[in-house]
N, C-alpha and C positions, 0 to 999 in steps of 0.2 A: 504494500500500500504506500502510495506517495503521500507523505505527511505535510506537504506544502501547498498542494493544489487539489482541485477536484477534477476528475476526468470528464470528457464530453458525455460519457454514458451516465455519470453521476449527475451532471447538470440536467440532463434529459429527465432522469428519474425525479429530481427535485422539482422540476417544472411540472411534470405530469402528476405526481402524487402529493406535492406540498411538503414533503419531509424527506430526510436522508440520514442514514446512519454514517457517521464519519469515522467510526472505529474507536479503539481504545487509545486515547490521546494522553491519558495519565497512567503512570505506572502504579503498582500496588503501594509502593513507598510514598509516592506523591499523594495518592488518595488518603492514606493514613495521616500524613502531615496536615493536609487540608482539614480533615475531620477533627484533628486535635485542636487546630486553630479555631475552628467553628465552635467547638465545645467551650473553649475559653471565652469566646465572645458572648455566647449564650449565657454563660454564668455571670460574666461581668455586666452585661447590659440588662439582664433581668426583664422586668415588665416593659422596658423601653426598647427591647429588641424589635427592629423593623420599623421604628417610629419615623425614621427619615422618609421612608417610602409612603407610609400611610398618611403622613401629613401633606403629601404632594397632591395638588389639585388635579394632576394628570394621572393619578393612579386609577386603573380601570376597575378594580375590584375592592370592595370594602375589606377591612381587616378580618382575617379568617380566625375562627376559633378552633378549627380542625387541623391547623398546621403551625409549626414554629417558623418564624421568619427572621431574617437579618437583611439589612439594606446597606447601601453605601460601602460595599466591600472594596471599592477602588482605594479608599483611604484607610483600609484596615489591615494592610500588610502586602509586602511584595509577593507573597505566595499566591495572591489572587490575580496578578498581572496577566498570567497566561490565559485566563478565561476570556479576555477580550482582545488579545493580541496574537493568538495562535494562527499561523499562516493558513492552515487548512480551514479553520473557522472563517477567517476573513474572506477567503476565496468563495466559500459558500454564501456568505452574506452578500458579497459582490454579485454573485449569480442571481440572487433574488432581487436586490434593491438597486443594483448598479453601483457605480463608483462613489456616488455622493451619499455616504451614510455616516452615522455616528453612534456611539454607545448611548442607549437611552437609560439603562439601569443595570446594575450587577447585584443580584440578590440571592439569598439562600431560602429554600423552602423544604420543610421536612413534614411529611404527612404523619400525624400522630396515630398511634394504634387505635383501630376502630373508627378512624375519621379520615378526612382528606378528600371526600367526594366533592367534585365541582360540576356545575352544569357545563355542557358543551358550550363553548363561547369562542369569539374571536377577540383579538387584542387591538383592534383599530376603532376606537370610539363606539364600539358595539354597532358598527355600520359597515356596509360593503364599500370597498374602495372603488371609485369609478375612474380613477386616473392613474392606474398602476399600483403596484404593491408599495406599502408605506412602512411596514414593520416586519421584523424577522427575529426569531428567537433561537437560542441554542440551550440545550439542557445537558448538563454535565452530571453524570451519575456518580454519586458518592457512596452508594450501596448497589448491590445487584438489584435490578428492576425485574420483578417477577409477576406472575399472574395474580398473586394474592396480596402484594404489599403496597398497593396504591400507585401502581405505574400509570404514567400519562397515557391517555387514549387519544387517538387522532382518527378523523374520518378522511381517508385519502381523497384528494381531488376537490374537496369542498372550498379550497381557496379560490376556485373559479366560480363559486356559486353566487347567484344574485339575490339570495335570501339568507337570513340568519337562522341559527338553530332554533331560537324561540319562535320563529315564524313557521318553520317547517315541521316541528315536533310538538306533540302534546305536552311532553315533559322532557326538557333537555338534560335532566339528571339521569334519565334512564338510558340503558345501552342503545346504541345505534346499530342497525344490522350490518353496516359496512365498516364499523370502527375496528381499528387494530390497537393492540397494546404495545408500547415500547418495552421490550424485554431484552436485557443485555447485562453483561457484567459491569461491576463498578469500574470507573475509569473511562467508560464509553461516553461518546458525545453524539447527540442527535441535533440536527438543525431542522427547524420547521418554519415555513412561511406562516406568520402569525395571523394571516387571514384564513387559514385552515381551521375547521372546527376542531377543538381540542379541550381537554380538561383532565383533572386528576380523578383517580378512582379511589374507592375505599381501601384503606390499609387494614387488611384482615389479620395481620400478625400482631405480635406483642412488642415489636421494635419500631422505632422511627424509620421512615424511608426518606433518605436525604438526597438533595440535589442542589446545584447552583444553576441559575439562569443568567446568561449574558444576553441581554435584549437590545436589539438595534433598531434604529429608525432612519428614514431618509433625513437629509439635512434641513428640509423645509418643515419638519415636524418638531414639536416641543419634546424635550426629554422627560421621561417619567421622573427622574431625579436631575435637577439642574446641576450639572457637573461644575460649572463655573462658580456656583454658590458654595458648593461643598469642598472643592479641591483644596488641599492643604499645601503649604510650601514644601513640606517634607515629601509629599507624593510627587509634586511637580519636579523636584530636584532629582528624583531617581528615574523618571520615565524618559523614554526616547521621544524624539520629535514626532515620530509616527504615532506613538501611543497618545500623545497630547492632542494630535489631530483627531484621532478616533474619539477622544473624550470631548472634543470641540471646546478646548479651553485655551487655545493660543490667542 
């Protein structure tokens, strides 16, 4: 597998299906290190965990009770830089959004045991985009995603739909006959066009199901988290010019 680009066949699949498996981009040791850092942040931030994102007027979903969240990971350690700078991820984002894109937010989500179910939804103002794709997401698996632990579901091809899940389904929380579950080992990364119908499923295990989302948008869209507002001098000092461009903080 070429870890710096995506092939023409992969681009074709991404355009057809609205999602693509990018393979295992993190080693077992890297996954472990990230999970350790996440655990420290969850402990330190307590009830304020994720507050940066849920305070944002551009957040598409209300604060969840069924999942743990963290936000503004850009400013919470060099260990998170790879999540929005990996060449293979950027190649995939470019294939969906074109060259003019930026990071919208970098967040952590962990479905709690017995919880985590989301309605099928899209991530663009809960509306169909009429002038090209505006948003694209990547999900980095920090645990194995399985049939029973709250894996993300996607309805392939629905990024081209002219209707929303709530318009087409009696109950968007229920399974869709065409949905697929993202099932893969920890360290794997999936990219999905955020106009595709998707959502979390119920975690039927006794352990948290952990992931990080690096969410991108076109440059004409507002970021979920205003990176210019939150960027710290310490973060700016360590990042490359290309990373700062992706954050739109130059």
